[in-house]
C-alpha positions in Angstrom: -22.4 -18.5 -99.7 -21.2 -21.7 -100.1 -18.2 -23.4 -98.2 -18.6 -27.3 -98.2 -20.6 -30.0 -100.1 -22.0 -31.7 -103.2 -23.9 -31.3 -106.5 -24.8 -33.3 -109.1 -22.7 -32.4 -112.8 -25.4 -31.0 -115.1 -25.5 -34.5 -117.4 -26.7 -36.1 -114.5 -29.4 -33.7 -113.4 -32.5 -36.2 -114.4 -30.9 -39.1 -113.4 -32.0 -39.4 -110.0 -28.3 -39.5 -108.3 -28.5 -39.1 -104.7 -25.8 -36.5 -102.9 -23.2 -38.3 -100.4 -24.2 -38.6 -96.8 -23.1 -39.9 -93.3 -24.7 -42.7 -92.6 -24.1 -42.2 -88.7 -23.3 -39.1 -86.4 -20.0 -41.1 -86.2 -19.3 -41.1 -90.0 -16.2 -39.4 -91.2 -16.8 -40.2 -94.8 -20.0 -39.7 -97.2 -20.9 -42.4 -98.9 -20.3 -42.1 -102.6 -22.1 -44.3 -105.5 -22.2 -45.5 -108.8 -24.3 -43.2 -111.5 -24.2 -45.8 -113.9 -24.3 -49.9 -114.1 -20.9 -51.2 -115.0 -19.6 -54.7 -115.2 -15.6 -55.0 -114.3 -14.2 -58.1 -116.0 -11.6 -59.8 -114.1 -8.2 -58.3 -114.0 -9.2 -54.9 -115.4 -9.4 -51.5 -114.7 -12.7 -49.8 -115.1 -13.8 -46.0 -114.4 -17.1 -45.8 -111.8 -18.3 -42.7 -112.6 -20.6 -41.2 -109.3 -22.3 -38.3 -111.3 -21.1 -35.7 -108.3 -18.6 -32.8 -107.7 -17.3 -31.6 -104.7 -16.6 -28.0 -103.7 -14.7 -26.5 -100.7 -12.2 -24.1 -99.6 -8.6 -23.7 -101.1 -7.0 -25.1 -98.2 -9.0 -28.3 -98.1 -8.8 -31.4 -100.2 -11.6 -34.3 -100.6 -9.8 -38.1 -99.7 -12.0 -41.0 -101.8 -11.1 -44.4 -100.5 -13.4 -47.5 -101.6 -15.7 -49.1 -99.0 -14.3 -52.0 -97.6 -17.0 -54.5 -98.8 -15.7 -53.9 -102.6 -12.6 -55.5 -101.3 -13.6 -58.5 -99.3 -17.2 -59.0 -100.6 -16.2 -57.8 -104.4 -12.6 -58.8 -105.5 -12.5 -55.0 -106.0 -9.6 -52.3 -105.3 -9.2 -48.8 -105.5 -6.5 -48.6 -108.7 -4.7 -45.7 -107.7 -4.8 -46.0 -103.6 -6.5 -42.8 -102.7 -8.2 -40.5 -104.7 -7.2 -36.9 -104.5 -10.1 -34.5 -105.2 -8.3 -31.0 -105.5 -10.5 -27.9 -104.8 -9.8 -26.5 -108.3 -11.5 -29.7 -109.6 -14.7 -28.1 -109.1 -16.6 -27.0 -112.7 -13.3 -27.6 -114.4 -13.9 -27.2 -118.1 -13.3 -30.9 -119.0 -15.5 -32.6 -117.2 -17.2 -30.5 -114.5 -15.1 -32.0 -111.5 -17.4 -34.9 -111.7 -15.7 -37.5 -109.6 -14.7 -41.4 -111.0 -13.4 -43.9 -109.1 -10.3 -46.4 -110.8 -11.1 -49.5 -109.9 -9.1 -52.8 -110.4 -11.3 -56.8 -110.7 -8.2 -58.9 -108.8 -10.8 -61.7 -108.7 -11.7 -64.5 -110.8 -15.3 -63.7 -112.3 -16.9 -60.5 -113.9 -18.3 -57.8 -111.4 -21.4 -55.9 -111.8 -21.4 -52.6 -109.9 -25.4 -51.5 -110.1 -26.4 -47.5 -110.5 -26.8 -46.7 -106.9 -24.6 -49.1 -105.0 -22.3 -47.6 -102.6 -18.7 -48.0 -103.7 -16.6 -45.2 -102.1 -16.3 -43.0 -98.6 -14.8 -39.6 -99.5 -13.3 -37.5 -96.7 -12.4 -33.7 -96.4 -9.1 -32.5 -95.1 -7.4 -29.4 -94.2 -3.7 -29.6 -95.8 -0.8 -27.3 -95.1 2.1 -25.8 -97.9 5.3 -25.0 -97.1 6.6 -21.5 -97.4 7.1 -20.4 -100.2 5.3 -22.8 -102.3 5.5 -21.7 -106.0 2.0 -22.5 -106.8 2.0 -21.0 -110.6 -0.4 -23.3 -112.4 -3.7 -22.6 -112.9 -6.1 -26.0 -113.5 -6.9 -26.2 -117.3 -8.5 -29.6 -117.3 -10.4 -32.6 -115.3 -9.1 -35.8 -114.6 -5.4 -36.4 -114.4 -4.5 -32.6 -115.8 -2.1 -31.3 -113.9 0.8 -33.7 -115.6 2.5 -36.9 -115.8 
């Protein structure tokens, strides 16, 4: 039985997408790459898709962080700080649980993210809930679907 891991979403099955992996034995994060080439204009925000979905136990979350070289070398930052991928995001009906990053270009020139370029790191973590948690909603959609 599957416990924790990554899969390619169906729309990218034949697009030669690599599954995230750790580069060294001491790495906490799994490196994620862009699934398509994207140009981000100065002072603009863009979605960069990875073509990847993640599965994990219900008491875990996948936290997405930008690679440190994005800011220094490319003048890009994650527009929403840390990305949170909930366990019930996997295989949701809107987008199959595809992981996307929101990147902001704070530089003065266009930035091109090439397909296959490593852009983020994902770290699986356990989380705690309160004693009288009122978890009553079922996820019905994808990105940003749990309300405002």
